[in-house]
C-alpha positions as CSV (number, residue, x, y, z in Angstrom):
1,M,2.6,-27.7,-23.7
2,H,1.4,-24.1,-23.3
3,E,1.3,-24.5,-19.5
4,G,4.9,-25.6,-19.3
5,H,6.0,-22.8,-21.5
6,R,4.0,-20.2,-19.6
7,Q,5.5,-21.4,-16.3
8,R,9.0,-21.1,-17.8
9,M,8.3,-17.6,-18.9
10,I,7.0,-16.6,-15.5
11,T,10.1,-18.1,-13.9
12,R,12.2,-16.0,-16.2
13,L,10.2,-12.9,-15.3
14,A,10.7,-13.7,-11.6
15,D,14.5,-14.5,-11.8
16,H,15.8,-12.6,-14.8
17,E,13.3,-10.0,-15.9
18,D,16.0,-7.9,-17.6
19,S,16.6,-10.8,-20.0
20,L,13.1,-10.6,-21.5
21,N,12.7,-9.1,-24.9
22,D,9.7,-6.7,-25.8
23,H,7.8,-9.5,-27.5
24,E,8.3,-11.8,-24.5
25,L,7.0,-9.2,-22.1
26,L,3.9,-8.7,-24.3
27,E,3.5,-12.4,-24.5
28,I,3.4,-12.7,-20.7
29,L,1.0,-9.8,-20.5
30,L,-1.4,-11.6,-22.9
31,F,-1.5,-14.8,-20.7
32,N,-4.4,-13.4,-18.6
33,A,-6.4,-12.1,-21.5
34,I,-5.9,-15.3,-23.6
35,P,-5.7,-18.3,-21.3
36,R,-5.6,-21.1,-23.9
37,K,-3.6,-20.0,-26.9
38,N,-0.1,-19.4,-27.9
39,T,0.4,-15.7,-27.2
40,N,3.9,-15.6,-28.6
41,E,2.6,-15.3,-32.2
42,L,0.1,-12.6,-31.1
43,A,2.9,-10.6,-29.4
44,H,5.0,-10.7,-32.6
45,A,1.9,-9.8,-34.7
46,L,1.2,-6.7,-32.5
47,L,4.8,-5.5,-32.6
48,T,4.9,-6.0,-36.4
49,K,1.9,-3.8,-36.9
50,F,2.8,-1.0,-34.4
51,G,6.6,-1.2,-34.5
52,S,7.3,-0.9,-30.8
53,L,5.8,-1.2,-27.3
54,S,5.7,2.6,-27.1
55,A,3.7,2.9,-30.3
56,L,1.5,0.0,-29.2
57,S,0.8,1.7,-25.9
58,R,-0.7,4.7,-27.8
59,A,-2.9,2.6,-30.2
60,D,-6.7,3.0,-29.8
61,L,-9.1,0.3,-29.2
62,N,-10.1,-0.3,-32.8
63,S,-6.6,-0.3,-34.0
64,L,-5.7,-3.0,-31.4
65,A,-8.7,-5.1,-32.3
66,S,-7.8,-5.0,-36.0
67,V,-4.9,-7.4,-35.4
68,D,-5.9,-11.0,-36.3
69,G,-6.4,-13.0,-33.1
70,I,-6.8,-10.1,-30.7
71,G,-10.5,-9.2,-30.8
72,K,-12.4,-6.6,-28.8
73,N,-12.0,-8.1,-25.3
74,T,-8.2,-8.6,-25.6
75,A,-7.9,-5.1,-27.2
76,A,-9.9,-3.6,-24.3
77,Y,-7.6,-5.5,-21.8
78,L,-4.5,-4.0,-23.5
79,R,-5.9,-0.5,-23.8
80,C,-6.8,-0.5,-20.0
81,I,-3.2,-1.6,-19.2
82,F,-1.7,1.1,-21.3
83,L,-4.1,3.8,-20.0
84,S,-3.3,2.8,-16.4
85,L,0.4,3.1,-17.1
86,E,0.0,6.5,-18.6
87,R,-2.0,7.7,-15.6
88,I,0.6,6.3,-13.3
89,R,3.3,8.1,-15.2
90,V,1.7,11.5,-14.7
91,S,0.3,10.9,-11.2
92,P,2.1,11.6,-7.9
93,V,4.1,8.7,-6.5
94,S,1.8,8.4,-3.6
95,G,-2.0,8.9,-3.7
96,F,-2.0,10.0,-0.1
97,P,-1.1,13.4,1.3
98,S,2.1,13.8,3.2
99,A,1.8,12.8,6.8
100,R,3.7,16.0,7.6
101,N,0.9,18.1,6.2
102,F,-1.4,17.7,9.2
103,S,-4.5,19.4,7.8
104,A,-4.5,17.3,4.6
105,F,-3.5,14.1,6.4
106,A,-6.4,14.8,8.9
107,E,-8.8,14.9,6.0
108,L,-7.6,11.5,4.9
109,L,-8.0,10.0,8.4
110,D,-11.4,11.6,8.8
111,K,-12.6,9.6,5.7
112,R,-10.9,6.4,6.7
113,L,-11.7,6.2,10.4
114,R,-14.5,8.6,11.5
115,G,-17.9,6.9,11.9
116,L,-16.6,3.3,12.2
117,K,-18.4,1.2,14.8
118,E,-15.4,-0.8,15.8
119,E,-11.9,0.2,16.7
120,R,-9.3,0.2,13.9
121,I,-5.6,0.8,14.1
122,E,-3.8,2.0,11.0
123,L,0.0,2.1,10.5
124,F,1.4,4.5,7.9
125,A,4.9,3.9,6.6
126,T,6.5,7.1,5.4
127,D,9.8,8.2,3.8
128,K,12.0,11.0,5.4
129,A,9.8,13.7,3.9
130,G,6.5,12.2,5.2
131,N,5.4,10.8,1.9
132,I,3.3,7.7,2.6
133,L,4.8,4.4,1.2
134,G,2.0,2.1,2.4
135,V,-0.7,1.6,5.0
136,D,-2.0,-1.5,6.9
137,S,-5.1,-1.7,9.0
138,Y,-5.9,-3.8,12.0
139,T,-9.4,-4.1,13.5
140,S,-10.8,-5.3,16.8
141,S,-12.6,-8.3,15.1
142,G,-15.1,-8.6,17.9
143,Q,-12.7,-7.8,20.7
144,E,-13.2,-4.7,22.9
145,S,-10.3,-2.9,21.1
146,A,-7.9,-3.5,18.3
147,R,-4.6,-5.3,18.9
148,L,-1.2,-5.5,17.3
149,T,1.6,-8.0,17.8
150,P,5.3,-7.1,17.6
151,C,5.5,-9.8,14.8
152,A,2.8,-8.0,12.8
153,V,4.6,-4.6,13.2
154,S,8.0,-6.3,12.1
155,K,6.3,-7.7,9.0
156,F,4.9,-4.3,8.2
157,F,8.4,-2.7,8.5
158,A,9.8,-5.4,6.3
159,A,7.2,-4.9,3.6
160,Y,7.6,-1.1,3.3
161,D,11.1,-0.3,4.7
162,P,9.9,3.0,6.1
163,K,12.0,5.9,7.4
164,A,9.3,6.8,9.9
165,L,5.9,5.5,11.2
166,V,2.6,7.3,11.8
167,I,-0.1,5.5,13.8
168,A,-3.8,6.4,13.7
169,H,-6.7,4.8,15.5
170,N,-10.3,5.7,16.2
171,H,-12.4,6.1,19.3
172,P,-15.8,4.9,18.1
173,S,-17.4,7.0,20.8
174,G,-16.3,9.6,23.3
175,P,-13.6,12.2,23.0
176,A,-10.3,11.9,21.2
177,T,-8.3,12.6,24.4
178,P,-5.8,9.7,24.9
179,S,-6.6,7.2,27.6
180,H,-4.0,5.6,29.8
181,S,-4.3,2.5,27.6
182,D,-3.6,4.8,24.5
183,D,-0.4,6.1,26.2
184,L,0.8,2.6,27.1
185,F,0.2,1.5,23.6
186,T,2.1,4.5,22.2
187,L,5.0,3.7,24.6
188,Q,5.0,0.1,23.4
189,M,5.1,1.2,19.8
190,Q,8.0,3.6,20.5
191,T,9.9,0.6,21.9
192,V,9.2,-1.6,18.9
193,C,10.1,1.3,16.5
194,A,13.3,1.9,18.4
195,F,14.2,-1.8,18.1
196,H,13.9,-1.4,14.4
197,G,15.6,2.0,14.3
198,I,12.5,3.7,12.9
199,P,11.2,6.9,14.6
200,L,7.5,7.1,15.6
201,Y,6.5,10.5,14.1
202,D,3.0,10.7,15.3
203,H,0.0,8.9,16.9
204,I,-3.4,10.4,15.9
205,I,-6.7,9.6,17.5
206,V,-9.9,10.1,15.5
207,A,-13.1,10.5,17.5
208,P,-16.7,11.4,16.3
209,T,-16.3,15.1,16.7
210,E,-12.5,15.8,17.2
211,M,-9.0,14.6,16.5
212,Y,-5.9,14.4,18.7
213,S,-2.2,14.3,17.6
214,Y,0.5,13.2,20.0
215,H,3.0,15.2,17.9
216,T,1.2,18.5,17.7
217,S,0.1,18.3,21.3
218,A,3.6,17.5,22.5
219,R,2.3,14.5,24.4
220,F,5.5,12.5,23.5
221,E,7.2,14.7,26.1
222,Y,4.6,13.8,28.7
223,L,5.0,10.0,27.9
224,K,8.7,10.4,29.1
225,T,7.4,11.0,32.6
226,L,5.3,7.9,32.8
227,P,6.6,4.8,34.6
228,Y,6.9,2.1,31.9
229,D,8.4,-1.3,31.7
230,P,8.4,-2.5,28.0
231,F,9.2,-6.0,29.2
232,A,6.3,-6.3,31.7
233,P,4.0,-9.2,31.0
234,N,0.4,-9.1,29.8
235,K,0.8,-5.9,27.8
236,P,-0.3,-6.8,24.2
237,L,0.0,-4.2,21.6
């Protein structure tokens, strides 16, 4: 019976989340902490003791554990949830630096890409101001170099709905100077971005001792002089 009820509650959450009362939200939250018990009664008991979700979120561990049926483990689960929400509230929307702040963004890329033994491509979705909405990584997985497909890029765009894109990849050895393959890859990505109406803001290459930016080096202008057919065969991203 509990399983059927829980599934109905989760369906309501998925389809009509605004219809859920405070005790129902708390009931669903307790599903993971208490897998085989009616959490509806516990949700009501918590709200009866503390009066509201807001007051409950400020209760300490011992106060939470004092409610019959909660116990230390469930109290710890709830306290961690509420502490996380509080930190989210006071933290920046993105934990990443702006992609428009090159020095700060370069520090991020240095930590993520420098020193890797295999090639990795990272796509950074940004808003209009350069704030990072999300990042996906693609590795070489035993191949000579990392590869992307237009389908993977399209899924990335659908997931984050970016207003601009920043690409970063590493050269595990050698200089950061773009190779001819790097230029062709960048041209291909410009074509895919244009198809989706999303500008490619930068492509940054991270090497063991240096870093190269297509944007700050004005290499996008150089790419305009290259002969390039985006429909030519055998040019995987």
